[in-house]
C-alpha positions in Angstrom: -11.0 -9.2 12.1 -9.4 -6.2 10.5 -7.0 -4.5 13.0 -5.8 -0.9 13.0 -7.0 1.7 10.6 -4.1 3.9 9.3 -4.0 6.9 7.1 -1.5 7.3 4.4 0.5 10.6 4.4 0.7 10.6 0.6 -2.6 11.7 0.9 -1.5 15.0 2.3 1.5 15.4 0.2 0.4 17.5 -2.5 1.6 15.1 -5.3 -1.4 15.4 -7.3 -2.2 19.1 -6.5 -4.2 18.5 -3.5 -3.5 20.2 -0.2 -0.2 19.6 1.4 0.9 19.2 5.2 4.4 18.7 6.8 4.9 15.3 8.1 4.3 16.6 11.6 1.1 18.3 10.9 0.1 15.1 9.1 0.6 13.1 12.3 -1.4 15.5 14.3 -4.2 15.4 11.3 -4.5 11.6 11.4 -4.8 11.6 15.3 -7.3 14.3 15.0 -9.5 12.2 12.7 -9.4 9.3 15.1 -7.0 6.9 12.9 -5.1 4.3 15.1 -1.8 4.8 13.0 -0.3 6.2 10.1 1.3 5.0 6.9 4.3 7.4 6.0 5.5 8.3 2.6 9.3 7.5 3.0 10.4 10.3 0.7 10.5 14.0 0.6 8.1 16.1 1.3 7.6 13.6 4.1 9.9 11.0 5.9 13.2 11.1 3.7 16.3 9.1 4.8 18.0 12.2 4.0 16.3 14.3 6.4 15.6 12.1 9.3 18.7 11.6 11.6 18.7 9.7 14.9 17.5 12.9 16.6 14.7 13.7 14.2 13.4 9.9 14.7 13.2 10.5 18.3 11.2 13.5 18.0 8.8 11.7 15.4 8.5 8.7 17.7 7.4 10.9 20.6 4.9 12.7 18.5 3.4 9.3 17.4 3.3 8.1 20.9 1.8 11.2 22.4 -1.1 10.4 19.9 -1.3 6.9 20.9 -0.8 6.2 17.0 0.0 2.4 17.2 0.1 1.1 13.5 3.0 2.2 11.4 3.9 1.2 8.0 6.7 3.1 6.0 6.0 3.4 2.4 9.2 2.8 0.4 9.5 3.3 -3.2 11.5 0.7 -5.3 12.0 -0.2 -8.6 14.5 -2.9 -8.8 14.5 -3.2 -12.6 15.2 0.4 -13.1 17.6 1.4 -15.7 18.9 -2.2 -16.7 20.4 -0.8 -20.1 23.2 0.7 -18.0 24.6 -2.0 -15.9 27.6 -0.2 -14.6 25.2 1.8 -12.5 24.5 -0.2 -9.2 20.9 0.5 -9.1 20.2 -2.8 -7.0 22.8 -2.0 -4.3 21.6 1.7 -4.1 17.8 0.5 -3.4 18.9 -2.7 -1.2 20.8 0.0 1.0 17.9 2.3 0.9 15.4 -0.4 2.4 17.9 -1.4 4.9 18.0 2.2 6.1 14.0 2.4 6.1 14.0 -0.8 8.2 16.4 0.9 10.7 14.1 4.1 10.5 11.0 1.8 11.3 12.8 0.3 14.0 13.7 3.5 15.7 10.3 4.4 15.4 9.2 1.7 17.4 9.0 -1.2 14.9 6.4 -1.8 12.0 6.2 -2.7 8.3 8.5 -1.3 5.5 6.5 -1.2 2.2 8.5 -1.9 -1.0 7.7 -2.5 -4.7 8.8 -5.0 -7.2 10.0 -3.6 -10.4 8.6 -2.3 -13.9 9.1 -4.8 -17.0 12.1 -3.3 -18.7 12.8 -4.0 -22.6 16.7 -4.6 -21.7 16.1 -8.2 -20.1 14.2 -11.0 -20.4 11.2 -11.7 -18.2 13.0 -14.5 -16.4 16.4 -12.6 -16.0 14.2 -9.7 -14.4 12.4 -12.2 -12.1 15.6 -14.0 -11.0 17.3 -10.6 -10.4 14.1 -9.4 -8.3 14.4 -12.6 -6.4 18.0 -12.1 -5.3 17.4 -8.2 -4.6 14.4 -9.2 -2.3 16.3 -12.0 -0.8 19.0 -9.6 0.3 16.6 -7.0 1.4 15.3 -9.4 3.8 18.7 -10.7 5.2 20.0 -7.1 5.8 16.5 -6.1 7.4 16.6 -9.2 9.7 18.7 -7.2 11.9 15.6 -5.5 13.0 13.3 -8.3 14.3 10.6 -5.7 15.1 10.5 -4.7 11.2 8.4 -6.8 8.5 9.3 -6.1 4.8 6.0 -5.8 2.7 5.9 -6.4 -0.8 2.8 -4.4 -2.2 1.3 -5.5 -5.8 1.7 -2.4 -7.7 4.6 -2.6 -10.4 4.5 -4.8 -13.4 6.4 -7.6 -12.0 4.3 -10.2 -10.0 1.3 -7.7 -10.4 -1.0 -10.8 -10.6 -1.9 -12.1 -7.3 -0.9 -15.7 -8.1 2.5 -14.2 -9.5 2.9 -12.2 -6.2 2.2 -15.6 -4.1 4.7 -17.3 -6.2 7.2 -14.5 -5.7 7.0 -14.6 -2.0 7.3 -18.3 -2.1 10.7 -17.9 -4.4 12.1 -15.2 -2.0 11.2 -17.6 1.1 12.3 -15.2 3.5 9.8 -15.2 6.9 10.4 -11.3 7.2 9.3 -10.6 3.6 5.4 -10.9 3.2 3.0 -9.7 0.7 0.9 -6.4 1.3 -2.0 -7.6 -1.0 -4.3 -4.7 -2.1 -7.4 -4.9 -4.2 -6.9 -2.3 -6.5 -4.8 -3.9 -8.9 -6.7 -7.2 -9.2 -9.8 -5.3 -9.4 -8.4 -3.6 -12.7 -7.2 -7.0 -13.8 -10.9 -8.5 -13.6 -10.0 -10.9 -11.0 -12.7 -12.3 -8.5 -11.5 -10.4 -5.4 -13.1 -12.6 -2.8 -11.0 -15.3 -4.1 -7.9 -13.7 -4.6 -8.2 -12.3 -0.8 -9.1 -15.8 0.4 -5.8 -16.9 -1.2 -3.6 -14.1 0.0 -5.2 -13.0 3.4 -3.3 -15.3 5.6 0.0 -14.3 4.4 -0.9 -10.5 4.4 0.0 -8.4 7.2 -1.5 -5.1 5.9 -3.4 -3.8 3.1 -4.1 -0.5 1.6 -7.5 0.7 0.1 -8.9 3.3 -2.2 -12.0 3.4 -4.2 -12.3 4.6 -7.8 -14.6 4.9 -10.6 -13.6 4.5 -14.2 -13.9 7.2 -17.0 -14.0 6.5 -20.4 -11.5 8.1 -22.9 -11.5 8.5 -26.7 -9.5 9.5 -29.4 -11.1 11.2 -32.7 -10.2 9.9 -35.9 -10.9 12.2 -38.6 -10.9 9.8 -41.5 -13.3 7.9 -39.7 -15.5 10.7 -38.4 -15.8 8.7 -35.1 -13.9 8.0 -32.1 -11.6 5.1 -31.1 -11.9 4.1 -27.4 -8.9 4.3 -25.3 -7.8 2.8 -22.1 -10.4 4.5 -19.3 -8.7 6.2 -16.6 -9.2 5.8 -12.9 -10.9 8.9 -10.7 -10.8 8.2 -6.7 -14.0 8.6 -5.0 -15.2 8.1 -1.4 -15.0 4.3 -0.2 -18.1 2.6 -1.2 -18.9 4.8 -4.4 -16.3 3.0 -6.7 -16.1 -0.1 -8.8 -13.9 -2.0 -6.5 -15.9 -5.1 -4.7 -14.2 -4.1 -1.2 -16.8 -6.1 0.6 -16.0 -9.3 -1.4 -12.3 -8.3 -0.8 -12.2 -7.8 3.0 -14.7 -10.8 3.5 -12.3 -12.9 1.6 -9.3 -11.5 4.1 -11.4 -12.1 7.0 -12.2 -15.6 6.1 -8.7 -16.4 5.3 -7.6 -15.3 8.8 -6.4 -11.8 8.2 -5.8 -9.9 11.5 -3.7 -7.1 9.9 -3.8 -3.5 9.6 -5.6 -1.3 6.6 -4.4 1.9 5.4 -6.6 4.4 3.6 -4.9 6.5 0.9 -5.6 9.0 -1.8 -2.8 8.5 -4.0 -4.4 10.0 -7.4 -6.6 13.0 -8.4 -9.8 13.0 -6.5 -13.4 13.5 -8.2 -14.3 16.3 -5.5 -11.1 18.1 -6.0 -8.0 18.4 -3.5 -9.0 20.8 -0.8 -8.0 20.1 2.8 -11.7 19.9 3.6 -12.2 17.2 0.7 -9.2 15.1 2.0 -10.6 15.2 5.5 -14.2 14.1 4.1 -12.6 11.1 2.3 -10.7 9.9 5.2 -13.6 10.2 7.5 -15.9 8.2 5.1 -13.4 5.6 5.1 -13.6 5.1 8.7 -17.4 5.1 8.6 -17.0 2.3 5.8 -14.6 0.4 8.0 -16.8 0.7 10.9 -19.8 -0.6 9.0 -17.9 -3.5 7.7 -16.6 -4.5 11.1 -20.1 -4.4 12.5 -21.5 -6.7 9.8 -18.5 -9.0 10.6 -19.1 -8.9 14.5 -23.0 -9.7 13.8 -22.1 -12.5 11.4 -20.0 -14.1 14.0 -22.7 -13.7 16.8 -25.3 -15.3 14.6 -22.9 -18.0 13.7 -22.2 -18.7 17.5 -25.9 -19.0 18.0 -26.3 -21.9 15.4 -26.6 -25.5 17.0 -23.7 -27.6 17.1 
């Protein structure tokens, strides 16, 4: 069964022109909306390593505990293939040090997951060279974060490298470190046209956490005067309340549960919303997620009850 329901603070960061809250106000908001925990954006304007020293971490932990917010994910932002054309800049070292400090913060907050990304494909190196660099960087991240046994490194399927679920599984196997696990989401494979139920069945047992948001696709066109016509462009995605988009979350979550998934699930508003970005709209979308999750859990419980009543 799916575990704690978390709210991602990026939703209230103002990053897409939506309403913005301080990190402390966001924690209060998540508790008021009745979430079990939080996923905290690990950069400004929220939880930056530059701003949260030991004293600030103690205060934040006390605030989380006062609200009984039990689930915690720190959302790190990495790109291990950044700026490969300038090899004299130690980007991999900088990012590995950043990930290690995020693990230290997660430990100081009581333990949890540190979410990281892979890398965007870079023209300065071959795919194989970038893959090998990524494996090495992730191995070192895992080794340095192993000093904090209450912290798990979670690799989200977001950037170009290992965006496909089969490649993500291959990457985790190649790194082969027990404290590095995939944070498998439905968004990317849905856009790839994959079977979400099949993908979730394959990845769910490896996954300690997933993040969800629902979207509708909007067509785009470019006018060609010489043709007196339009040429279709790649559609854009627009966030909508859970259950109103094109992503098959019922199939995805069923696949997770069938695989033995028992992890947490976070809701994020990490893009423009169909209904605007007021705080009231953000609250409504977040509440709708909790309703959707409650309905899904009820369906699972009913299915388990019915299965238990079947004759042996």
